[in-house]
C-alpha positions, 0 to 999 in steps of 0.5 A: 475496488476490490480486496486484494487479498494476500496474492494481490499484494504479494505480486506487488513489483518485489514489495511483500504485504508484510514490508508495506503493511510494516511501513504503513504501520498497520498489521498484515491482517488489517492490510489484507482487510482493506478494499485497496485500488493499487495504482502502479506508477512508472518512471520514464524508463517502464520500471515501477517507481512507485505505489498509489494505493487508493482505500474504499470509502467504507474502509474502517476509520480504525485501521486507516487512522494509524496510516501516517501517509493518509491524504484526503483519508483515503490515499497513500502515495508510497515510493518503491526505494523508499520500501526498500531502503526501510528494509536496511 
């Protein structure tokens, strides 16, 4: 698991790191500070429909506690359409 850094997050299927951070309810800086494994979830047509984010076991609890969608203390499943619709 690695820290994505700014360039890693900004390569996500047209979803900016800033948009992802806002959607999760954390700041850009907090998102960049997390060691995150991002797994794209592809739909039948091959396009990416969702992202599975897995945060490191040693991620700061103070940051993780701000993420309301957190599952089992380490995972977030985000639909790409949710991110795009939340921009409207």
